[in-house]
C-alpha positions in Angstrom: 76.2 71.1 33.8 72.6 72.0 33.2 71.4 70.8 36.6 73.9 73.0 38.4 72.9 76.0 36.3 69.2 75.3 37.1 70.0 75.1 40.9 72.0 78.3 40.8 69.3 80.1 38.9 66.7 79.0 41.5 69.0 80.2 44.3 69.5 83.5 42.5 65.8 84.0 42.1 65.1 83.1 45.7 67.8 85.7 46.8 66.2 88.4 44.6 62.7 87.7 46.0 64.0 87.7 49.5 65.9 90.9 49.0 62.8 92.6 47.5 60.6 91.4 50.4 63.2 92.5 53.0 63.3 96.0 51.5 59.6 96.4 51.0 58.5 94.4 54.0 60.6 96.7 56.2 58.4 99.6 55.4 55.8 100.3 58.1 52.2 100.9 57.0 50.3 103.5 58.9 46.7 104.6 59.5 46.0 108.0 61.2 43.2 108.9 63.5 42.8 112.5 64.6 40.4 114.2 67.1 40.3 117.9 67.9 38.9 119.7 70.9 38.7 123.5 71.3 40.0 125.3 74.3 36.6 126.7 75.3 35.3 123.1 75.5 37.7 122.0 78.2 39.6 124.8 80.0 40.7 122.5 82.8 42.8 120.5 80.4 44.7 123.6 79.4 45.8 124.2 83.0 47.3 120.7 83.0 49.0 121.4 79.7 50.4 124.7 81.1 51.8 122.8 84.0 53.5 120.3 81.7 55.0 123.0 79.5 56.2 125.0 82.6 57.9 121.9 84.1 59.7 121.3 80.8 58.3 117.8 80.5 56.8 118.3 77.0 58.6 116.2 74.3 58.5 119.1 71.8 57.9 122.8 72.4 57.6 125.3 69.5 56.0 128.4 71.1 54.7 129.6 74.5 51.1 128.8 75.5 49.0 132.1 75.3 47.1 133.3 78.3 43.8 133.2 76.3 43.5 129.4 75.7 40.0 129.7 74.3 41.4 130.3 70.8 43.7 127.2 71.2 42.9 123.6 70.4 44.2 120.2 71.3 44.7 117.5 68.7 44.9 113.8 69.7 46.8 112.0 66.9 46.9 108.2 67.0 49.1 106.4 64.5 48.5 102.7 63.9 51.7 101.2 62.6 51.7 97.8 60.9 54.8 95.8 60.2 54.3 93.2 57.4 58.0 92.2 57.3 59.9 89.4 58.8 62.0 91.6 61.0 61.0 93.9 63.9 61.0 97.7 63.4 63.0 98.9 66.4 63.8 102.2 68.2 61.0 104.3 66.8 61.8 108.0 67.0 58.8 110.3 66.5 58.8 114.0 65.7 56.2 116.4 64.6 57.2 118.9 61.9 55.6 122.1 63.2 53.2 124.3 61.3 52.5 128.0 62.0 50.5 128.3 65.2 51.7 125.0 66.7 52.6 125.4 70.4 53.8 122.0 71.7 53.5 118.3 71.7 52.7 117.8 75.3 52.3 114.0 75.4 53.9 111.3 73.4 53.4 107.5 73.9 55.3 104.9 71.9 58.6 106.6 71.3 61.4 104.0 71.5 59.0 101.2 71.0 59.4 98.2 68.8 56.9 96.9 66.2 57.4 93.2 66.1 57.4 91.3 62.8 54.0 90.6 61.4 52.2 92.8 64.0 51.0 96.3 64.7 51.4 99.0 67.3 49.6 102.2 68.2 51.5 105.5 68.9 49.8 108.5 70.3 50.8 112.1 70.5 48.9 115.1 71.8 49.4 118.6 70.3 48.3 122.0 71.5 47.9 124.5 68.7 46.4 127.9 67.9 45.7 126.8 64.3 44.0 123.4 64.3 43.3 123.5 60.5 45.9 122.5 58.1 48.0 119.4 57.3 50.8 118.4 59.5 53.5 115.8 59.1 54.8 113.3 61.6 58.3 112.0 60.9 59.2 108.5 62.2 62.7 107.1 62.1 63.2 103.4 62.9 65.6 100.6 62.3 64.9 97.3 60.5 67.7 94.8 60.9 70.3 97.6 61.3 69.0 99.6 58.4 67.6 103.1 59.2 64.3 104.0 57.6 62.3 107.2 57.7 58.6 107.7 56.9 56.7 110.9 56.8 53.0 110.6 57.7 50.6 113.4 56.7 48.1 114.1 59.5 
């Protein structure tokens, strides 16, 4: 009887270790890179942004773009997501939680992507704002083996 108990104990410990690794390994790790450019530095870019906003092609719109774009700024936010788990992180849904002065997210690359197991992926979003200072939060929803997970990344 002692041998069967030892085998069952080893199986139980393996199941516990695998469960902990599954839950913790399913959490994406992130690194954030941000660059900011003022409106007076590149006024041509704001005409392109205005066209995107007028056409309704912006992924998220919070406010109207003012006529005087010199007081506005663009923020280029790059998120490097790393999946250390054994299962892919699928169907990534990205949303910026707006702050006072945010106008729109006019470009978003990587939504709906999959981060394969044991690899990484870069996601990029571009924001136009009247208040470049301050901390923002990007919310990511994704699925790991059918389980929904959400992380909030401070930018």
